N, C-alpha and C positions, 0 to 999 in steps of 0.2 A: 423333837421340836424345841426350839430355843424358848426359854422362859423370858418373855418380853418384859414382865414386871421386874424381875431380878436385874436384867440387863439395864433397864431404864434407871433403876436406883443407882447402880454402879456408875452409869454414865453421868448422872446428876452429881455424884460425888466428885468425879473428875472435874466437872465444871466448877463446883464449889471450891475445890482445892486450887485450881488455876486462878479463880477470882481472888481467893485469899492471898495467893502469891503476888498477884498484881496490885492488890490494894493495901496489904498489910506489910509487905516486905520492902526493904530498902537495899536493892542489889549492890549499890555502891558501898554499903557498909559490911558486906559479907566477908570481905578480906580481913577487916580489922576488928569486927565485933563477933565474938563467939556466940552470943545469944542469937544474933541475927542469922548467922551461918547455920546454927542448929535448927532454928525454926524453918529456914528455907530447905535445908537438907531433908528434914523429916517430912515436911509437906510435899516436897517433890517425891520422896519415897512412897508415900501413901497414894499420891495421885497416879504415879506410874503403876503401882500395885493394883489399883482399881482397874486400870486399862488392861493389865495382864489378866485379871480375874474375868473381865468381859471376854477377852480373846479366848481364854481357856474354856469358859462356859460354851461359847459358840462352837469352837472347834470340837469339843466333846459332843454336844447335842446334835450338831449337824454331821457328825462322823467324817470330819475333814482330815483324819489321820491321827497319828499318835506321836506328836512332837515330844522330844525329850528335854528341850530347853524352853525357857520363856521366849527367847528370840524366835524360835521355830514356830511358835504360835502365830506370830504375825506373818511369817512366810506362808503358812497354811491358809490364813485368811486372804492373802493376796492371790494365791494360786486358785482359790475358789471364787474370786471376784468380789470379795467383801472390801478389799483395800486396793489402791493402786500400788505398784511396786515401789514407787518413791515413798509412799506412806509407810510401807512395810520396812523399808530401809531405815527411816527415821525412828520408828518404834522399836526396831531391833536395837538401835543405839541407846534408846531410852531404857530398854530392859537391861542392857549391859551396865548403864549408868546406875540404875537401881541396885544391881548386884554389888557394884562398887560401894554405894552408900551403905548397904546392909552389911557387907562382909569386909570391906576394906576402908571403913570410915576414917581411920587414922591417916590413910594415904590420899584422901580426896583433896585435890587442889581447889582451894576456894575460888580461884579465878575461873575454873571450869564450872563450878556451881553457879557463879554469877552469869557466865555465858549462857548456860542452860535457861536460867530465869529470864534473861534479857532477850534471848533469841529463839527459844524452842518450845515455849508454852503453847504456841499455836499448833504444834504437831499433835499435842494431846487433844486439842479442840477439833482438829480435822479428823482425828480418829472418832471422836464422839459423833460428829456429823456424818461420817461415812457409815457407821454402824446404824445410826438412827435412819439414815436414808435407805439402807438395805432392809431394815425392819418396818419401813413404812411410817417413819416418824415417831416410833414408840417413845413415850416420855414417862 
């Protein structure tokens, strides 16, 4: 059985990080200001990691398979009806982006970072809503 308290805490972290990105970052400055870029990259990394942690916890506790990559966690959730396939697609991309931030940080294009902040934060919030909806609104 999924530990709803643990999941609720991780989902709240995702929301907090998205809120911080929306209120504290200046996406237009990511390209030219190292401090801004690093704040945004790190906050994106931990927001995506919190979503991955939730997915991993649910996949494990609900016995939804044994994914070998973070991306496969979201596929398993979609196959089990926790997410729509379009959500899974977006979250797989987020997991790949997180890997780039963690392992290929020197090669991260600041324009892509800006694009993620400006256009894809709702993907994380939709994940939060989908998981809460499946768990009956756990908070």
